[in-house]
N, C-alpha and C positions, 0 to 999 in steps of 0.2 A: 579460523574454521568457518565454513559456510554450511548452515543447517538446511538440508533439503527436506522440505516438509511433505508428509504424506498422511493419508487417512486410514488405509486398509493394508493388511498384510500382502494382498495381491499386488500392491503398488511397489513393493520392495524390489521387484525385478527391474523397475525403471529408474532406480536410484543410481547415481554415479558411484563407482566402487573405489575411487582413489581420493587421496588428499588433494585439496583441502575440504572435501565434502564429507558430511556425516548425516545420516538419516535422522529425522525428528518426527516421531509419531504424534499426530494431532488428536488422536482418540485414545481413551484408556485401554482399549483392547490391544493397542500396539505400543503403548507407553504407560507402564504402570506408575511412573513417577509424575505424570502430567499435572495432577492436582496438588502436588507438593507446594505449599505456600500460595496456592492459587485456587481457593475454594470456588471462585467463579467458574472455573473450567469443569466443575462437576455437572453443570447444567448443559445438556446437549444443545439447547437453543443458543446459548452463549458460544459454545464451540463452533457451531455452524456460522454464527454471525461474524466471529473474529477470524476464523481460518488461520492463516499464517501468523497473525498478530498474537494468537494463543501461544505460539512458540516464543515470540518476543517477550510476552508477559511472564512466561515461566522462567526464562533465562534471566530476565531483569530481577525477578523476585528471588532467584536462587543464584547469586553471583559466584558461589563456589563451584558451580557447574562449568562456568566459562572463565578462564583466567588469561586467555590470549589478548594481545593488545588491539586486535581488530576482530570484527564479527560480520557475518553476512547471512543472507537468507535467499532461498530459491525454492522451487517446487519440483515434485516428481514429474510434473507435466511441462517442465521448462522447454524441452525440445520442440514442443508444439508451437512455441511462440518465438524462440530465438535459439540460434545454434551455438552460442558462446559457452564453451566449457574450458575452465582453467586447467592447465597441465599440472600445476602443483602450487605449493605455498609460495615459492620464490616468485612465481609469475604474479600472483596477487599482490605481494608486497612491493614488487617493482612498479606495477601500475598504480597502486595506491599512493606511492610517493609523489605522483604527479597531480594529485588533487585531494579533495576532502572526502570524496566517496566515488565508488565505481558503480555504474549501472549498465546492465546489458539488455534492457528493453526500453529503448528511448523512442519517443514519438515526436515528430515534427508537426506542430499544430498551426503552422502558418496558413492563413486563409480560412480558419474555422469561423463560422458565423452561424449560430443557431438561435433564431429568434432574437437577435440582437446581442447574444452572448458570444464572446470571442475567447480564443485560447483554451486553457484548461477548463474554464467555467463552461464554455459552449460544448466542448467535447464530452465533458462529464454529463451535462444535462441531456445531450442527445442520446447517450447510452443508458442513462438512469433518470428518467423524468422525475422532477421534484428535488433532485439532489442539490441543486444550486441553492435554493432557499434553505434547505436543511443545513448545508455547510455554513452559510452566512448566519443562520439563526443560532446554531450551536456556538460558533465562535463569538458572536455578538453577546450572547448570554454570559460567556466567560470573560468578557471585556477585551477580546482580541479583535483588532481591526483587520479587515481583509485588504491585503495589498493589491494595487493595480496589476501586479505581476500575475495574479490569478487570471486576468483577462488578456494579458499581453505577452507572457513568456512563450517563446517559440518551441524550445526543446525541453521536454520534461521526462523524468524517469518513471515510467508506469510499472505496475505490478510490484510485488515485494521481492524484486530481484536486485539486490544491492549489497555492497560491502562498505563499511566505514570503520573508523576507530571505535573501540569499545567505549571510550570517553564520550564520543558523539552519540553513540547508541543510548547510553544512560541519560544523556541530556534530552534526547528525543523522547524516550519513554517518560521521563519526568514531565515533559510538556504535553505529550499526547494522551497518556492514560486517563487523566481527569476528564478530557474531552470524550474519549471513547467510552469510559464507564458511564458518563452522563448520558451519552447517546443511547446506550442500552436500555435506559429507563424512560426515555422520552416518549410522549405521544405527539406525533407529527404527521401531517398528510403524506409526506414522502414515504413513510414507513408502510403505508397502506396501498400505495400505487402499484399496479402490476408492471412488470418489466417487459419491454418490447422483445427481450431475448427469450422469453418463454418460461415455463414453470420451474426450470432449474435455477432461475434468477429471481425468485420471488422475494417477498419482504424479509424472509429469514436471512438473506445475504445482504440486505440493504445497508446495515451498519458496516459490513465488511467493505463495501464499495466506498463508503465515507472514509473509513480508516485508510484505504489505499491513497486517497487524495490528501489525507492529512500529512503523509510523509512528503509528498510533493510540496505542499504548502509550507511545511517546516523547512525544507532545504532552501526554498525560495526566501522565506522569512529570515533565515540565518545567513543567506547569501553564501552558501557553501559552493565550492568549486567542484563540479561533477566531471568525471571522466566517462564518456559514453563509449561503449564497446559494441562491436558487431553492427549489423544493419540498423538503419534508422527507418522507422515505420511512419507512413503518412496516414492521415485521417481519411475516412470515407466521406463523400459528399453528403451533407445532411441539410434539411430544410424544415421549416415550420410554416403552417398556413398563415397567410396575412391576417393580422388581428389577434394573434396569439403570442405576441412577443413577451419575452422574459427580460426584465430590466436588471442592469447591474446595480448592486446595492453595497453600501458601506465601503466605498472604495477610498483608499488613501494611497499616497505615493510611497 
């Protein structure tokens, strides 16, 4: 089952109407069970920050809701980013047999260099100033070293558009939730910086952007084999003024 996340009743017309998709409301107005075993999701600020991760938290905390051997997530806005739509359950299972996870919003980060940061680190910093230090600080505080793949990996699965085994999903949530929950309570310069993308992307979404990168970091850390589907997207050219370089930190092989 792939949970297609949405926020408002008006979004339901944009949901895919066939298996393996099922809608998942991210607000209490469209999902009366949202806060079941998830008291954090009663806070609208937390819901805004987590976005699709709120669905992941709910399903992880309520394992009786999901009994299938694999699980996936996407958004009601998916077609604005990528055209991949599965025809049915059999197609997902056939493709998943070829790797550890499927991803249908893959980016090619070759050539990214933003103030000395390359790869995923540079691309993230260009779009969300301050996020590099935030990622490293949160992971370092948790005793997790940042792999050199954060700076060197070429192809990465962006957004929360993926399918993997339910076993992998549980492992991911066990690893990521302590980091996400800590980030919701932190005081950090990144959380106060304005976004270059405008008011829709203010600090209320800052933890959400961190959370999206956590999934990428986790699959790199676990060395999972991804199966990329659909078009591969390239990065836009970015640059920083001379003298404002951001340095790589806490890198291990």
